[in-house]
N, C-alpha and C positions, 0 to 999 in steps of 0.2 A: 504494500500500500504506500503511495507517495506520501512524503512528509507533509505536504500542504493539506492533503485529505485527512490524515491522522490528526493534524492540528485542529481542523474544522470540527471533527467529531468530538474531540476532547473538550473543545470550547463550548459546543452545544450541550454536552453532558454536564459541564459545570453550571451553565446557565439554568438548566432545569432545576438545580438544587436551590437556586435563589428565588426569593419571593417575586421578583420582577423578571423572571426568566423569559416569559412570552414577549414582554416589551423589548428586552434587549435582543432577543432572537430576531424579532422583526427588523430592528435597526441594523443588526449585523447582516441579515440577508439583503436588505436594501442597499447597504454599502457595497456588498459583493456584486450585486447586479450593476451598480453604477460603474464599478471598476471594470467589469467584464465588457460593458457597452463601450467604455473608453478605449479598451484594448482592441475591440473589433473595429472601431472607427479608424484608429491609427493604422491597423493592418490594411484596411481597405484603401486608405490614402496612399500607403506605400505601394500597393499593387497598382493603383491608378497612375502614379508617377512613373512606375517602371514600364507601363504600357505606352507612354507617350514617346514616339520616335524622336530621336535627336537628329537635327539637321547635319548632314555631312558637309564639311568645309572642303570645297573643291578649290584646290590651289592651281592657279594657271601658271604654267612654266613660261619663262621668258621667251622661248623659241616657239611657243604655241600660238596659232592664229585663233582669234575669237571665232567661235562657231556662229554662222549666220545662215538662215534659209533664204535663198535669193528668190525674188519674184519680180514682176514687171515694174513694181514701184521702187524697190530699193536697189535693183541691180546696177543702174547707171551711177547713182551716188557712190555705191560701194566700189565699183571698178574705177571711178574717177580718183578716189583716194588710194585704192590699191595700186594704180599705175604710178602714182607719185612715190610710193614706198618700195615698189618692186620694179627695178629698172632692167631686169634681165630681158634679153631680146633674141637669144639663140636657143633653139631646142633641137634635140636629136630624136628622130623617129626610128626605132629599132624594129626590123622585120627579119624574117628568115632569108630574105633575098639580099639583105645588107642594110646599111644605115642611110637615112636621108636627113641631112642637116638643113634647117630652115632659119632664115633671118626674119624677124617680125618687125614691121614698120612702126616707127615712132609716131607717125602722123595718124595712125588709127589706134589711139590709146586704149579704147574700150575692148577692141578685139584682141589686141596684144595682151592686155591685162587678163582677159578671160582665158586665153590659151595658156598663159603662164600659171594662172590660178588652178586650172584644171590639171595641168601637168604636176604641179606641186601636191595637189590632192590625189594624184595617181589615178585620176579618172580614166585616162586613155589606156592604161595598162590592162590588157586582156580584151580590148575592143579590136575591131578588124577594119581592114579596107574591104568594106562590104559591097561597094559598087564600083565596077570597072567598065567604062565605056571605051572600046577600042579606038585608038587614035584621037581621044578627046580628053578624058579626065580619069583620075582614080580618086575615090571618095572614102574617107575613113572617119572613125570616131563612134560608130554605132555598133551595138551588139544586143541581141535578144537574151543574153545570159542573165540569170537572176542576180549575179554579182554586179553587173553594170547597172541594172535597173535599181538596185538598192543604193548604189552610189549617186545616181541621178535624183532619187527620192530624197536623199540626205542633203545634197548640195542645193537643189532648188528647181523651180520651174519658171523659166524666164526666157525672153527673146531679146536680141540686141538689134538696135536700129541700124539700117543700112548707112554706111559711111563711104559714099562713092565719089565724092568730089575732092579728093586729095591728090589727084593727078596720077593714080595708079591704074594701069590697064592689065588685062588678063593675058600677059605674054606667056609663052611656054615656061613652065617652072614656077609660076605664081601660085601662092597659096590663098585660097578664098573661102568664104563661108556661105553655104547654101541657105536658102530661105526655108522657113518652116513649112511643113506639109499642111498645116491648118489653113483655113480661109485667111489669106494674108495679102491684101492688096498693096500693102506698103513694103513688101519684101523683107519683113523682119527676119533676122538671121537666127537659125537654129544653133545655139551656142556649143552644143556637144559634138558637132560635126564640122568637117572641113574637106576641101578637095584641092587637088593639085592638077594644074593644067599640063597635059601631055602634048596637046596639039601644037603643031609648028606652022607659022611663027607664033601663033597665039589663038585664043578663043575670044576675039574682041566683041562678039555679039553679046557677051555677058556683061560688058562694061555698062555701068549705070544701074544695073539691077542687083549685082552682088558685090560684096565688099572684098576687094583684094587687100589682104593685111600682112602678107609676107611673101618670101620667095625662097626657092631652093638654092643654097649656095654650095652644096656638095651632095652628090648622090643621085643626079638625074638619071644615071644609067639604071639605078634601082627602080625609079619611077617607071622607066621604059619596060623593065622586066615584068613588073607587076601589071602593067597595062596590056601585056601580051598573054596573060594567063587565060585559061578556058573559063567561060562564064555560062550561066544558064540563061533562060529567056527573060530573067529579071535583072540581068547585068550583074548578078552575084557570082563571085568566083566559086567554082566547083570545090576547090580546096581552100579552107579558111586561111586567111592571111592575117594573123594576129600581130598587134603592134604594142610597143611600149615607148613611152616618151621620158626624156630626162633633160634637165637644164644643162646647157654646156657653157653658158655665160650669162 
């Protein structure tokens, strides 16, 4: 028998011997009830406090970029600031046929910043040259893989305005951005895709509708190799041509 229980019975036994036993017994029981209620309330409060989740402190490292979901409202302000802080203008496209090095134009800052941003986010890694039109262009940056779709979902859903009045034409080797497939009378550009002109001396009928934002400075022979691969009736290569991009300057 616990000591507290033994003490209680002895106390009650002594109270019965006194003339006022019932009076003191009632008082003693009342005090015990109050003590028990107090203990239960304290226990409940402790349990409640323990159930409240603590906010995790997320420490942002110095070399981390602030996460932002891009849309048609915030994309241009974001890339305007991003272009000022990220001056890189050379990117290497790595394929199984070799490397293609491109120079991004300073006069098309939003498109340059967009390409640099997606490269740093590793968006292009695992995408493909998914459209090849013989003697015309090779187009890349798209993929139906779940990984690529998750990347797009995380980065954002936005279009870029055409920037066609900077004096750049679609010469052979120029890198340009296709317009979105949605109803798009203003030729807003699809930011996740790009194409490289293979046609010689150029595809000048594209001027004024699509934004030329860079050019191949090394690896045009790779562009020519890719442009010669077998394609299906949708201009999609029979064998997937995966790409990866890295900043080289």
